[in-house]
C-alpha positions as CSV (number, residue, x, y, z in Angstrom):
1,X,-18.5,4.9,-15.1
2,X,-17.8,6.9,-11.9
3,X,-14.7,7.3,-9.7
4,X,-14.6,9.1,-6.4
5,X,-11.3,10.3,-5.1
6,X,-10.9,11.4,-1.5
7,X,-14.1,13.2,-1.4
8,X,-14.6,15.4,1.7
9,X,-17.3,17.9,2.8
10,X,-17.1,20.1,5.9
11,X,-19.8,22.3,7.2
12,X,-18.0,24.5,9.8
13,X,-16.6,22.0,12.4
14,X,-18.7,19.2,11.1
15,X,-17.1,16.8,8.6
16,X,-20.1,15.2,6.9
17,X,-18.1,13.2,4.3
18,X,-14.5,12.4,5.2
19,X,-11.9,11.3,2.6
20,X,-14.2,8.8,0.9
21,X,-13.0,7.0,-2.2
22,X,-15.2,4.6,-4.3
23,X,-16.0,3.6,-7.9
24,X,-19.0,2.3,-10.0
25,X,-18.4,0.1,-12.9
26,X,-20.6,0.6,-15.9
27,X,-23.9,-1.5,-16.0
28,X,-23.7,-2.4,-12.3
29,X,-26.0,-1.8,-9.2
30,X,-24.1,-0.1,-6.4
31,X,-25.6,0.5,-3.0
32,X,-24.7,2.9,-0.3
33,X,-25.8,2.0,3.2
34,X,-25.1,3.1,6.8
35,X,-26.9,4.6,9.9
36,X,-28.9,7.7,9.8
37,X,-26.4,10.7,9.8
38,X,-23.7,8.6,8.2
39,X,-23.3,11.1,5.3
40,X,-25.1,9.2,2.5
41,X,-27.2,11.9,1.0
42,X,-24.5,14.5,1.4
43,X,-22.3,12.1,-0.6
44,X,-25.0,12.0,-3.3
45,X,-25.3,15.8,-3.2
46,X,-21.5,16.1,-3.8
47,X,-21.6,13.5,-6.7
48,X,-24.5,15.2,-8.5
49,X,-23.3,18.8,-8.2
50,X,-25.9,19.9,-5.7
51,X,-23.2,21.1,-3.3
52,X,-19.4,21.6,-3.9
53,X,-16.8,19.5,-1.9
54,X,-14.3,20.9,0.4
55,X,-11.6,18.7,-1.3
56,X,-11.4,15.5,-3.5
57,X,-12.7,14.7,-7.0
58,X,-15.6,13.3,-8.9
59,X,-14.7,11.8,-12.2
60,X,-17.7,10.8,-14.3
61,X,-17.1,9.0,-17.7
62,X,-13.5,10.0,-17.6
63,X,-14.3,13.7,-17.0
64,X,-13.5,15.8,-13.8
65,X,-17.0,17.2,-12.8
66,X,-16.0,18.4,-9.5
67,X,-17.6,21.6,-8.6
68,X,-19.9,21.7,-11.7
69,X,-23.5,22.8,-11.2
70,X,-26.2,20.1,-10.9
71,X,-27.7,21.0,-14.4
72,X,-24.1,20.7,-15.9
73,X,-23.6,17.3,-14.3
74,X,-27.2,16.3,-15.5
75,X,-26.4,17.3,-19.1
76,X,-23.3,15.0,-19.0
77,X,-25.8,11.9,-18.3
78,X,-26.2,11.7,-14.5
79,X,-29.8,11.7,-13.1
80,X,-31.0,11.8,-9.5
81,X,-34.1,11.0,-7.5
82,X,-34.6,12.2,-4.0
83,X,-35.9,10.8,-0.6
84,X,-39.1,12.8,-0.9
85,X,-40.5,12.5,-4.3
86,X,-41.5,16.0,-5.5
87,X,-43.7,16.4,-8.6
88,X,-45.7,19.2,-10.1
89,X,-48.8,18.0,-8.4
90,X,-51.2,20.1,-10.4
91,X,-49.9,18.9,-13.8
92,X,-50.4,15.6,-15.5
93,X,-48.0,12.7,-15.2
94,X,-47.0,13.1,-18.8
95,X,-46.3,16.9,-18.5
96,X,-44.0,16.2,-15.5
97,X,-41.9,13.9,-17.7
98,X,-41.9,16.4,-20.6
99,X,-40.2,18.7,-18.1
100,X,-37.4,16.2,-17.7
101,X,-36.4,15.9,-21.3
102,X,-36.3,19.8,-21.8
103,X,-32.8,19.2,-20.5
104,X,-32.0,18.0,-24.0
105,X,-33.7,20.7,-26.1
106,X,-32.5,24.0,-27.5
107,X,-35.5,26.1,-28.0
108,X,-35.5,29.6,-26.8
109,X,-38.2,32.1,-25.4
110,X,-38.4,33.5,-29.0
111,X,-39.2,30.0,-30.3
112,X,-42.0,29.7,-27.7
113,X,-43.6,33.0,-28.6
114,X,-43.3,32.5,-32.3
115,X,-44.3,28.8,-32.4
116,X,-41.4,27.9,-34.7
117,X,-40.8,24.6,-36.3
118,X,-38.0,23.8,-33.9
119,X,-40.3,24.4,-31.0
120,X,-43.0,22.1,-32.4
121,X,-40.5,19.4,-33.2
122,X,-38.8,19.4,-29.9
123,X,-42.3,19.4,-28.2
124,X,-43.0,16.2,-30.3
125,X,-39.7,14.6,-29.3
126,X,-40.3,15.4,-25.6
127,X,-43.7,13.6,-25.7
128,X,-42.3,10.6,-27.4
129,X,-39.5,10.4,-24.8
130,X,-42.0,11.0,-21.9
131,X,-44.3,8.2,-23.2
132,X,-41.4,5.9,-23.7
133,X,-40.2,6.4,-20.1
134,X,-43.7,5.9,-18.7
135,X,-44.0,2.7,-20.6
136,X,-40.6,1.3,-19.2
137,X,-41.7,1.9,-15.7
138,X,-45.3,0.4,-16.3
139,X,-47.4,3.6,-16.0
140,X,-48.6,4.3,-19.5
141,X,-52.1,3.9,-18.3
142,X,-51.9,7.0,-16.0
143,X,-50.3,9.5,-18.3
144,X,-53.3,11.8,-18.2
145,X,-53.8,11.6,-14.3
146,X,-53.0,14.7,-12.2
147,X,-49.7,13.8,-10.4
148,X,-51.2,14.8,-7.1
149,X,-53.8,12.1,-7.3
150,X,-51.4,9.1,-7.7
151,X,-50.2,6.6,-5.0
152,X,-46.9,6.8,-3.2
153,X,-45.6,3.7,-5.3
154,X,-46.7,5.3,-8.5
155,X,-45.0,8.6,-7.5
156,X,-41.7,6.6,-7.0
157,X,-42.1,5.1,-10.5
158,X,-42.9,8.5,-12.0
159,X,-39.6,9.9,-10.4
160,X,-37.8,7.0,-12.1
161,X,-39.4,7.9,-15.4
162,X,-38.6,11.5,-14.9
163,X,-35.0,10.6,-14.3
164,X,-35.0,8.3,-17.4
165,X,-36.5,11.1,-19.6
166,X,-33.2,13.0,-19.2
167,X,-31.4,10.3,-21.2
168,X,-28.9,9.4,-18.4
169,X,-26.2,6.9,-18.2
170,X,-25.9,6.9,-14.4
171,X,-28.8,7.0,-12.0
172,X,-28.5,8.0,-8.3
173,X,-31.6,6.8,-6.5
174,X,-32.0,8.1,-2.9
175,X,-34.1,5.6,-0.8
176,X,-36.2,4.5,-3.8
177,X,-38.3,2.2,-1.7
178,X,-38.9,4.5,1.2
179,X,-42.5,4.6,2.3
180,X,-43.8,1.7,0.2
181,X,-44.9,-1.9,1.4
182,X,-43.0,-5.0,0.9
183,X,-44.8,-6.1,-2.2
184,X,-44.3,-2.8,-3.9
185,X,-40.6,-2.9,-2.8
186,X,-40.2,-6.0,-4.7
187,X,-41.8,-4.5,-7.7
188,X,-39.4,-1.5,-7.5
189,X,-36.4,-3.8,-7.1
190,X,-37.4,-5.6,-10.3
191,X,-37.7,-2.2,-12.1
192,X,-34.1,-1.2,-10.8
193,X,-32.8,-4.5,-12.1
194,X,-34.7,-3.8,-15.4
195,X,-32.9,-0.5,-15.7
196,X,-29.4,-2.0,-15.0
197,X,-30.2,-4.7,-17.6
198,X,-31.0,-1.9,-20.1
199,X,-27.3,-0.7,-19.8
200,X,-27.8,1.9,-17.1
201,X,-25.4,2.2,-14.1
202,X,-27.3,2.5,-10.8
203,X,-26.1,3.9,-7.5
204,X,-28.7,3.8,-4.7
205,X,-29.1,4.5,-1.0
206,X,-31.5,2.3,0.8
207,X,-32.2,1.1,4.3
208,X,-34.1,-2.2,3.3
209,X,-31.4,-4.7,3.7
210,X,-33.1,-7.6,2.1
211,X,-33.7,-5.6,-1.0
212,X,-30.0,-4.4,-1.0
213,X,-28.5,-7.8,-0.5
214,X,-30.6,-9.4,-3.2
215,X,-30.0,-6.5,-5.7
216,X,-26.6,-4.9,-5.3
217,X,-23.5,-6.0,-7.2
218,X,-21.3,-4.0,-4.7
219,X,-22.0,-2.1,-1.4
220,X,-20.3,0.9,0.1
221,X,-20.8,1.3,3.8
222,X,-20.6,4.8,5.4
223,X,-20.4,5.6,9.1
224,X,-19.9,9.1,10.5
225,X,-19.0,10.3,7.1
226,X,-16.3,7.7,6.6
227,X,-16.0,4.7,4.4
228,X,-15.8,1.6,6.8
229,X,-16.2,-1.1,4.2
230,X,-16.8,-1.8,0.4
231,X,-17.5,-5.2,-1.2
232,X,-20.0,-7.7,-2.4
233,X,-23.3,-8.4,-0.4
234,X,-21.7,-11.5,1.0
235,X,-18.5,-9.7,2.0
236,X,-20.6,-6.9,3.6
237,X,-22.9,-9.2,5.4
238,X,-19.9,-10.9,7.1
239,X,-17.8,-7.9,7.9
240,X,-17.5,-7.5,11.7
241,X,-17.0,-3.8,11.6
242,X,-20.3,-3.4,9.4
243,X,-22.2,-5.7,11.7
244,X,-21.2,-3.6,14.8
245,X,-21.8,-0.3,13.1
246,X,-25.0,-0.9,11.3
247,X,-26.3,-4.4,10.5
248,X,-26.4,-5.8,14.0
249,X,-25.9,-9.2,15.4
250,X,-29.5,-10.3,14.5
251,X,-28.9,-9.7,10.9
252,X,-25.6,-11.5,11.0
């Protein structure tokens, strides 16, 4: 599904990501962990097209997408959520999701002005897709709520639904459980597992180790922008380099 080859990003004299290679198999859950400042979010930004790499390649479903814009990468089936969940707070939850599916529509400004049949048909499909995504994440009952009035945990689920409404095959989730309590974290973990079981490939950044160790099929560990380990949760938990750099002796 995703292959990263010697990815590097330099900002002047700072090397935020240094010669990192990794891969994600279709239908699996892959985690990226590491200390703050390890380069995890920059790594996501490179994969999703938010920023261009200094060197290296991003191969998505067999196609070299290195250097493509974020919208071009998204149209190929890669969706992304962010650490801070930003929604259109004055719009309804449903309208937020309709925006996501616009990625798959072809109506122009002229269609909108004239109210063409194509515009009306695409509007209907967008609403259907948005409602299906809301149902998947368990939020059908709040579709008419204003997004600025919902809880943090609901915002996380809406962000998942917004990503799902773009019809992705790969989801990049940046700290999906950040800012929620342990019970809500368990619910989000079940939802992530549900997404993988539905056929999606998941790649997530997360600091909650209990969640990661119980959820991920494979873990990539970054430190100071470099890959220091990659393997199953059991292998990562027992890796002395990872214990010293990130997990700590108490976790071991």
